[in-house]
N, CA, C and O atoms as CSV, one atom per row, in Angstrom:
chain,resi,resn,atom,element,x,y,z
A,1,MET,N,N,19.169,5.620,-8.811
A,1,MET,CA,C,19.008,4.279,-9.335
A,1,MET,C,C,17.535,4.073,-9.705
A,1,MET,O,O,16.643,4.408,-8.926
A,2,LYS,N,N,17.292,3.531,-10.874
A,2,LYS,CA,C,15.944,3.267,-11.349
A,2,LYS,C,C,15.380,2.042,-10.635
A,2,LYS,O,O,16.054,1.017,-10.540
A,3,PRO,N,N,14.124,2.143,-10.122
A,3,PRO,CA,C,13.544,0.988,-9.451
A,3,PRO,C,C,13.341,-0.172,-10.418
A,3,PRO,O,O,13.025,0.034,-11.590
A,4,THR,N,N,13.521,-1.378,-9.927
A,4,THR,CA,C,13.282,-2.567,-10.739
A,4,THR,C,C,11.807,-2.939,-10.659
A,4,THR,O,O,11.081,-2.443,-9.798
A,5,ALA,N,N,11.376,-3.799,-11.545
A,5,ALA,CA,C,9.985,-4.250,-11.517
A,5,ALA,C,C,9.675,-4.924,-10.187
A,5,ALA,O,O,8.587,-4.752,-9.638
A,6,HIS,N,N,10.645,-5.705,-9.661
A,6,HIS,CA,C,10.428,-6.396,-8.386
A,6,HIS,C,C,10.254,-5.404,-7.240
A,6,HIS,O,O,9.413,-5.614,-6.366
A,7,SER,N,N,11.043,-4.320,-7.234
A,7,SER,CA,C,10.949,-3.357,-6.133
A,7,SER,C,C,9.613,-2.634,-6.141
A,7,SER,O,O,9.160,-2.161,-5.099
A,8,LYS,N,N,8.974,-2.543,-7.303
A,8,LYS,CA,C,7.660,-1.914,-7.382
A,8,LYS,C,C,6.572,-2.832,-6.837
A,8,LYS,O,O,5.466,-2.378,-6.544
A,9,LEU,N,N,6.877,-4.100,-6.703
A,9,LEU,CA,C,5.901,-5.073,-6.239
A,9,LEU,C,C,6.026,-5.396,-4.759
A,9,LEU,O,O,5.222,-6.162,-4.229
A,10,SER,N,N,7.016,-4.830,-4.083
A,10,SER,CA,C,7.171,-5.092,-2.654
A,10,SER,C,C,7.780,-3.887,-1.948
A,10,SER,O,O,8.517,-3.095,-2.536
A,11,ARG,N,N,7.443,-3.780,-0.666
A,11,ARG,CA,C,8.024,-2.735,0.179
A,11,ARG,C,C,8.227,-3.303,1.574
A,11,ARG,O,O,7.397,-4.056,2.081
A,12,SER,N,N,9.338,-2.931,2.180
A,12,SER,CA,C,9.620,-3.358,3.556
A,12,SER,C,C,9.203,-2.269,4.520
A,12,SER,O,O,9.282,-1.079,4.214
A,13,VAL,N,N,8.761,-2.690,5.682
A,13,VAL,CA,C,8.275,-1.761,6.700
A,13,VAL,C,C,8.490,-2.397,8.075
A,13,VAL,O,O,8.466,-3.620,8.213
A,14,THR,N,N,8.697,-1.558,9.081
A,14,THR,CA,C,8.890,-2.029,10.457
A,14,THR,C,C,7.589,-1.878,11.235
A,14,THR,O,O,6.920,-0.849,11.148
A,15,ILE,N,N,7.240,-2.900,11.989
A,15,ILE,CA,C,6.026,-2.881,12.815
A,15,ILE,C,C,6.280,-1.939,13.998
A,15,ILE,O,O,7.151,-2.229,14.818
A,16,PRO,N,N,5.543,-0.812,14.117
A,16,PRO,CA,C,5.848,0.167,15.155
A,16,PRO,C,C,5.006,0.076,16.431
A,16,PRO,O,O,5.387,0.623,17.466
A,17,ASN,N,N,3.869,-0.611,16.359
A,17,ASN,CA,C,2.979,-0.592,17.523
A,17,ASN,C,C,3.401,-1.622,18.568
A,17,ASN,O,O,4.010,-2.643,18.248
A,18,GLU,N,N,3.067,-1.333,19.805
A,18,GLU,CA,C,3.518,-2.136,20.943
A,18,GLU,C,C,3.095,-3.603,20.854
A,18,GLU,O,O,3.863,-4.492,21.222
A,19,LEU,N,N,1.892,-3.857,20.373
A,19,LEU,CA,C,1.377,-5.224,20.338
A,19,LEU,C,C,1.758,-5.990,19.075
A,19,LEU,O,O,1.461,-7.179,18.960
A,20,GLY,N,N,2.406,-5.327,18.140
A,20,GLY,CA,C,2.814,-5.996,16.908
A,20,GLY,C,C,1.631,-6.326,16.015
A,20,GLY,O,O,0.573,-5.704,16.110
A,21,LEU,N,N,1.819,-7.302,15.155
A,21,LEU,CA,C,0.770,-7.719,14.219
A,21,LEU,C,C,-0.093,-8.770,14.911
A,21,LEU,O,O,0.151,-9.969,14.781
A,22,HIS,N,N,-1.094,-8.314,15.638
A,22,HIS,CA,C,-2.009,-9.193,16.367
A,22,HIS,C,C,-3.304,-9.349,15.556
A,22,HIS,O,O,-3.401,-8.810,14.454
A,23,ALA,N,N,-4.279,-10.062,16.073
A,23,ALA,CA,C,-5.482,-10.409,15.306
A,23,ALA,C,C,-6.248,-9.187,14.804
A,23,ALA,O,O,-6.645,-9.146,13.640
A,24,HIS,N,N,-6.458,-8.204,15.654
A,24,HIS,CA,C,-7.218,-7.022,15.233
A,24,HIS,C,C,-6.465,-6.254,14.155
A,24,HIS,O,O,-7.070,-5.792,13.188
A,25,ALA,N,N,-5.167,-6.114,14.309
A,25,ALA,CA,C,-4.349,-5.433,13.301
A,25,ALA,C,C,-4.361,-6.225,11.992
A,25,ALA,O,O,-4.465,-5.643,10.912
A,26,ALA,N,N,-4.256,-7.544,12.091
A,26,ALA,CA,C,-4.279,-8.387,10.891
A,26,ALA,C,C,-5.617,-8.273,10.168
A,26,ALA,O,O,-5.663,-8.322,8.939
A,27,ALA,N,N,-6.700,-8.122,10.917
A,27,ALA,CA,C,-8.018,-7.967,10.298
A,27,ALA,C,C,-8.075,-6.701,9.448
A,27,ALA,O,O,-8.734,-6.679,8.408
A,28,LYS,N,N,-7.390,-5.655,9.884
A,28,LYS,CA,C,-7.332,-4.416,9.098
A,28,LYS,C,C,-6.548,-4.627,7.805
A,28,LYS,O,O,-6.901,-4.077,6.761
A,29,VAL,N,N,-5.495,-5.419,7.879
A,29,VAL,CA,C,-4.720,-5.749,6.677
A,29,VAL,C,C,-5.596,-6.552,5.711
A,29,VAL,O,O,-5.581,-6.303,4.505
A,30,VAL,N,N,-6.353,-7.506,6.234
A,30,VAL,CA,C,-7.231,-8.330,5.398
A,30,VAL,C,C,-8.204,-7.462,4.611
A,30,VAL,O,O,-8.409,-7.681,3.417
A,31,LEU,N,N,-8.806,-6.477,5.276
A,31,LEU,CA,C,-9.768,-5.605,4.592
A,31,LEU,C,C,-9.145,-4.916,3.386
A,31,LEU,O,O,-9.797,-4.756,2.354
A,32,LEU,N,N,-7.903,-4.514,3.513
A,32,LEU,CA,C,-7.216,-3.870,2.389
A,32,LEU,C,C,-6.788,-4.896,1.343
A,32,LEU,O,O,-6.957,-4.669,0.145
A,33,ALA,N,N,-6.241,-6.013,1.786
A,33,ALA,CA,C,-5.744,-7.034,0.857
A,33,ALA,C,C,-6.869,-7.612,0.001
A,33,ALA,O,O,-6.645,-7.991,-1.148
A,34,GLU,N,N,-8.064,-7.678,0.555
A,34,GLU,CA,C,-9.198,-8.211,-0.200
A,34,GLU,C,C,-9.602,-7.306,-1.360
A,34,GLU,O,O,-10.353,-7.731,-2.238
A,35,GLN,N,N,-9.118,-6.071,-1.377
A,35,GLN,CA,C,-9.407,-5.143,-2.475
A,35,GLN,C,C,-8.497,-5.386,-3.679
A,35,GLN,O,O,-8.734,-4.829,-4.751
A,36,ALA,N,N,-7.483,-6.192,-3.519
A,36,ALA,CA,C,-6.527,-6.457,-4.598
A,36,ALA,C,C,-7.129,-7.408,-5.629
A,36,ALA,O,O,-7.985,-8.236,-5.318
A,37,CYS,N,N,-6.661,-7.265,-6.847
A,37,CYS,CA,C,-7.088,-8.157,-7.942
A,37,CYS,C,C,-6.363,-9.494,-7.879
A,37,CYS,O,O,-6.864,-10.503,-8.375
A,38,SER,N,N,-5.190,-9.500,-7.272
A,38,SER,CA,C,-4.381,-10.714,-7.190
A,38,SER,C,C,-3.913,-10.910,-5.753
A,38,SER,O,O,-4.405,-10.247,-4.840
A,39,GLN,N,N,-2.979,-11.806,-5.558
A,39,GLN,CA,C,-2.526,-12.147,-4.214
A,39,GLN,C,C,-1.652,-11.058,-3.593
A,39,GLN,O,O,-0.901,-10.363,-4.276
A,40,VAL,N,N,-1.779,-10.940,-2.270
A,40,VAL,CA,C,-0.963,-10.031,-1.473
A,40,VAL,C,C,-0.357,-10.870,-0.354
A,40,VAL,O,O,-1.036,-11.699,0.251
A,41,PHE,N,N,0.923,-10.648,-0.087
A,41,PHE,CA,C,1.627,-11.435,0.920
A,41,PHE,C,C,2.313,-10.532,1.931
A,41,PHE,O,O,2.728,-9.418,1.613
A,42,ILE,N,N,2.425,-11.034,3.156
A,42,ILE,CA,C,3.260,-10.433,4.193
A,42,ILE,C,C,4.391,-11.438,4.415
A,42,ILE,O,O,4.145,-12.628,4.613
A,43,ILE,N,N,5.627,-10.950,4.380
A,43,ILE,CA,C,6.790,-11.836,4.481
A,43,ILE,C,C,7.662,-11.393,5.651
A,43,ILE,O,O,7.969,-10.210,5.798
A,44,LYS,N,N,8.052,-12.352,6.475
A,44,LYS,CA,C,8.976,-12.088,7.588
A,44,LYS,C,C,9.955,-13.254,7.674
A,44,LYS,O,O,9.558,-14.419,7.709
A,45,ASP,N,N,11.229,-12.918,7.708
A,45,ASP,CA,C,12.285,-13.932,7.838
A,45,ASP,C,C,12.128,-15.067,6.823
A,45,ASP,O,O,12.341,-16.234,7.151
A,46,GLY,N,N,11.758,-14.720,5.603
A,46,GLY,CA,C,11.633,-15.710,4.546
A,46,GLY,C,C,10.336,-16.499,4.546
A,46,GLY,O,O,10.080,-17.269,3.621
A,47,GLN,N,N,9.512,-16.318,5.576
A,47,GLN,CA,C,8.222,-17.007,5.630
A,47,GLN,C,C,7.148,-16.089,5.063
A,47,GLN,O,O,7.110,-14.896,5.366
A,48,GLU,N,N,6.288,-16.653,4.248
A,48,GLU,CA,C,5.284,-15.884,3.534
A,48,GLU,C,C,3.890,-16.219,4.059
A,48,GLU,O,O,3.560,-17.385,4.274
A,49,ALA,N,N,3.072,-15.171,4.265
A,49,ALA,CA,C,1.694,-15.365,4.705
A,49,ALA,C,C,0.753,-14.685,3.725
A,49,ALA,O,O,1.048,-13.607,3.208
A,50,ASP,N,N,-0.373,-15.319,3.478
A,50,ASP,CA,C,-1.428,-14.735,2.660
A,50,ASP,C,C,-2.028,-13.570,3.455
A,50,ASP,O,O,-2.485,-13.757,4.583
A,51,ALA,N,N,-2.027,-12.376,2.871
A,51,ALA,CA,C,-2.513,-11.189,3.583
A,51,ALA,C,C,-4.032,-11.142,3.688
A,51,ALA,O,O,-4.580,-10.216,4.288
A,52,THR,N,N,-4.722,-12.129,3.113
A,52,THR,CA,C,-6.168,-12.209,3.305
A,52,THR,C,C,-6.518,-13.221,4.393
A,52,THR,O,O,-7.692,-13.530,4.595
A,53,SER,N,N,-5.514,-13.736,5.092
A,53,SER,CA,C,-5.731,-14.724,6.146
A,53,SER,C,C,-5.150,-14.228,7.468
A,53,SER,O,O,-3.936,-14.091,7.613
A,54,ILE,N,N,-6.024,-13.964,8.419
A,54,ILE,CA,C,-5.578,-13.524,9.743
A,54,ILE,C,C,-4.664,-14.583,10.357
A,54,ILE,O,O,-3.613,-14.251,10.905
A,55,LEU,N,N,-5.055,-15.847,10.268
A,55,LEU,CA,C,-4.258,-16.919,10.875
A,55,LEU,C,C,-2.876,-17.027,10.250
A,55,LEU,O,O,-1.887,-17.228,10.956
A,56,ASP,N,N,-2.801,-16.894,8.928
A,56,ASP,CA,C,-1.490,-16.928,8.267
A,56,ASP,C,C,-0.582,-15.831,8.811
A,56,ASP,O,O,0.585,-16.075,9.116
A,57,MET,N,N,-1.128,-14.620,8.930
A,57,MET,CA,C,-0.306,-13.490,9.390
A,57,MET,C,C,0.097,-13.640,10.847
A,57,MET,O,O,1.235,-13.337,11.206
A,58,ILE,N,N,-0.819,-14.103,11.694
A,58,ILE,CA,C,-0.502,-14.307,13.111
A,58,ILE,C,C,0.626,-15.328,13.251
A,58,ILE,O,O,1.477,-15.205,14.131
A,59,GLY,N,N,0.626,-16.327,12.383
A,59,GLY,CA,C,1.642,-17.376,12.417
A,59,GLY,C,C,3.052,-16.883,12.127
A,59,GLY,O,O,4.023,-17.580,12.423
A,60,LEU,N,N,3.177,-15.695,11.555
A,60,LEU,CA,C,4.509,-15.140,11.283
A,60,LEU,C,C,5.192,-14.628,12.546
A,60,LEU,O,O,6.415,-14.483,12.573
A,61,TYR,N,N,4.411,-14.352,13.597
A,61,TYR,CA,C,4.908,-13.738,14.829
A,61,TYR,C,C,5.719,-12.480,14.512
A,61,TYR,O,O,6.939,-12.521,14.354
A,62,CYS,N,N,4.999,-11.369,14.426
A,62,CYS,CA,C,5.600,-10.072,14.084
A,62,CYS,C,C,5.421,-9.106,15.254
A,62,CYS,O,O,4.448,-8.352,15.283
A,63,PRO,N,N,6.340,-9.117,16.212
A,63,PRO,CA,C,6.242,-8.203,17.349
A,63,PRO,C,C,6.664,-6.789,16.954
A,63,PRO,O,O,7.100,-6.547,15.828
A,64,CYS,N,N,6.531,-5.886,17.875
A,64,CYS,CA,C,7.000,-4.512,17.672
A,64,CYS,C,C,8.478,-4.549,17.286
A,64,CYS,O,O,9.281,-5.230,17.924
A,65,GLY,N,N,8.820,-3.817,16.244
A,65,GLY,CA,C,10.201,-3.755,15.787
A,65,GLY,C,C,10.552,-4.745,14.692
A,65,GLY,O,O,11.625,-4.659,14.095
A,66,ALA,N,N,9.655,-5.686,14.423
A,66,ALA,CA,C,9.910,-6.667,13.359
A,66,ALA,C,C,9.818,-5.989,11.995
A,66,ALA,O,O,8.971,-5.123,11.773
A,67,GLU,N,N,10.696,-6.393,11.095
A,67,GLU,CA,C,10.622,-5.886,9.721
A,67,GLU,C,C,9.898,-6.911,8.862
A,67,GLU,O,O,10.240,-8.094,8.854
A,68,VAL,N,N,8.893,-6.433,8.142
A,68,VAL,CA,C,8.144,-7.295,7.233
A,68,VAL,C,C,8.186,-6.692,5.836
A,68,VAL,O,O,8.447,-5.501,5.664
A,69,THR,N,N,7.929,-7.518,4.864
A,69,THR,CA,C,7.819,-7.063,3.483
A,69,THR,C,C,6.402,-7.339,3.017
A,69,THR,O,O,5.874,-8.436,3.206
A,70,VAL,N,N,5.796,-6.340,2.412
A,70,VAL,CA,C,4.479,-6.502,1.801
A,70,VAL,C,C,4.729,-6.679,0.311
A,70,VAL,O,O,5.397,-5.853,-0.313
A,71,ARG,N,N,4.192,-7.760,-0.263
A,71,ARG,CA,C,4.427,-8.041,-1.678
A,71,ARG,C,C,3.112,-8.298,-2.387
A,71,ARG,O,O,2.232,-8.988,-1.873
A,72,ILE,N,N,2.996,-7.728,-3.578
A,72,ILE,CA,C,1.828,-7.960,-4.420
A,72,ILE,C,C,2.247,-8.792,-5.625
A,72,ILE,O,O,3.408,-8.769,-6.033
A,73,ALA,N,N,1.296,-9.523,-6.190
A,73,ALA,CA,C,1.593,-10.363,-7.346
A,73,ALA,C,C,1.369,-9.632,-8.667
A,73,ALA,O,O,1.880,-10.055,-9.704
A,74,ASP,N,N,0.606,-8.534,-8.634
A,74,ASP,CA,C,0.249,-7.828,-9.867
A,74,ASP,C,C,0.513,-6.335,-9.698
A,74,ASP,O,O,0.052,-5.739,-8.724
A,75,PRO,N,N,1.237,-5.725,-10.618
A,75,PRO,CA,C,1.515,-4.286,-10.529
A,75,PRO,C,C,0.252,-3.428,-10.471
A,75,PRO,O,O,0.304,-2.287,-10.010
A,76,ALA,N,N,-0.869,-3.955,-10.926
A,76,ALA,CA,C,-2.129,-3.211,-10.872
A,76,ALA,C,C,-2.579,-2.972,-9.429
A,76,ALA,O,O,-3.424,-2.112,-9.180
A,77,ASP,N,N,-2.028,-3.717,-8.490
A,77,ASP,CA,C,-2.416,-3.602,-7.080
A,77,ASP,C,C,-1.484,-2.714,-6.263
A,77,ASP,O,O,-1.463,-2.812,-5.036
A,78,VAL,N,N,-0.723,-1.862,-6.913
A,78,VAL,CA,C,0.243,-1.023,-6.195
A,78,VAL,C,C,-0.446,-0.101,-5.189
A,78,VAL,O,O,0.140,0.210,-4.152
A,79,LYS,N,N,-1.665,0.342,-5.463
A,79,LYS,CA,C,-2.382,1.188,-4.496
A,79,LYS,C,C,-2.694,0.406,-3.227
A,79,LYS,O,O,-2.607,0.946,-2.124
A,80,VAL,N,N,-3.054,-0.847,-3.380
A,80,VAL,CA,C,-3.307,-1.700,-2.213
A,80,VAL,C,C,-2.015,-1.883,-1.426
A,80,VAL,O,O,-2.018,-1.785,-0.199
A,81,LEU,N,N,-0.922,-2.144,-2.115
A,81,LEU,CA,C,0.389,-2.266,-1.468
A,81,LEU,C,C,0.685,-1.025,-0.634
A,81,LEU,O,O,1.052,-1.132,0.535
A,82,ASN,N,N,0.525,0.143,-1.229
A,82,ASN,CA,C,0.830,1.390,-0.523
A,82,ASN,C,C,-0.093,1.621,0.665
A,82,ASN,O,O,0.344,2.130,1.697
A,83,ARG,N,N,-1.359,1.254,0.533
A,83,ARG,CA,C,-2.305,1.421,1.656
A,83,ARG,C,C,-1.930,0.510,2.824
A,83,ARG,O,O,-2.004,0.922,3.981
A,84,ILE,N,N,-1.531,-0.716,2.527
A,84,ILE,CA,C,-1.134,-1.638,3.595
A,84,ILE,C,C,0.128,-1.132,4.285
A,84,ILE,O,O,0.222,-1.177,5.512
A,85,VAL,N,N,1.087,-0.656,3.519
A,85,VAL,CA,C,2.318,-0.114,4.110
A,85,VAL,C,C,1.992,1.088,4.993
A,85,VAL,O,O,2.529,1.202,6.095
A,86,ARG,N,N,1.128,1.979,4.531
A,86,ARG,CA,C,0.748,3.150,5.349
A,86,ARG,C,C,0.048,2.713,6.628
A,86,ARG,O,O,0.286,3.286,7.691
A,87,LEU,N,N,-0.818,1.697,6.536
A,87,LEU,CA,C,-1.505,1.176,7.714
A,87,LEU,C,C,-0.498,0.667,8.739
A,87,LEU,O,O,-0.606,0.970,9.927
A,88,ILE,N,N,0.473,-0.102,8.279
A,88,ILE,CA,C,1.492,-0.637,9.185
A,88,ILE,C,C,2.321,0.495,9.783
A,88,ILE,O,O,2.559,0.521,10.991
A,89,GLU,N,N,2.761,1.433,8.941
A,89,GLU,CA,C,3.564,2.565,9.428
A,89,GLU,C,C,2.817,3.374,10.477
A,89,GLU,O,O,3.432,3.958,11.370
A,90,ALA,N,N,1.496,3.411,10.373
A,90,ALA,CA,C,0.669,4.146,11.337
A,90,ALA,C,C,0.334,3.293,12.558
A,90,ALA,O,O,-0.502,3.679,13.375
A,91,GLY,N,N,0.980,2.144,12.684
A,91,GLY,CA,C,0.754,1.283,13.846
A,91,GLY,C,C,-0.640,0.702,13.882
A,91,GLY,O,O,-1.178,0.441,14.958
A,92,PHE,N,N,-1.235,0.496,12.713
A,92,PHE,CA,C,-2.579,-0.066,12.603
A,92,PHE,C,C,-3.609,0.807,13.314
A,92,PHE,O,O,-4.653,0.317,13.744
A,93,GLY,N,N,-3.311,2.105,13.436
A,93,GLY,CA,C,-4.216,3.035,14.105
A,93,GLY,C,C,-4.112,2.996,15.618
A,93,GLY,O,O,-4.963,3.556,16.308
A,94,GLU,N,N,-3.086,2.347,16.146
A,94,GLU,CA,C,-2.932,2.189,17.600
A,94,GLU,C,C,-1.923,3.146,18.212
A,94,GLU,O,O,-1.776,3.179,19.434
A,95,LEU,N,N,-1.229,3.919,17.403
A,95,LEU,CA,C,-0.194,4.814,17.954
A,95,LEU,C,C,-0.808,6.102,18.450
A,95,LEU,O,O,-0.096,6.975,18.945
């Protein structure tokens, strides 16, 4: 099946680290999201957080095992999307 334009702009990933998406982990996401030309979002259970805001992401409450979606607003930021997904998959460097 050919990927749709929307699927190229978002990817789902499961939070693998024991502490989940906490402040230090969110700060690592912010560093990557700030490299994007446009907006980057973390989405959980239909709630959307700005990936450049630690407080927004903490407010999503993403414990270990939670599935989140990383979404970019501009296809030019696909490298940022992939870096954030890899960071999450690696447990924010905590595994």
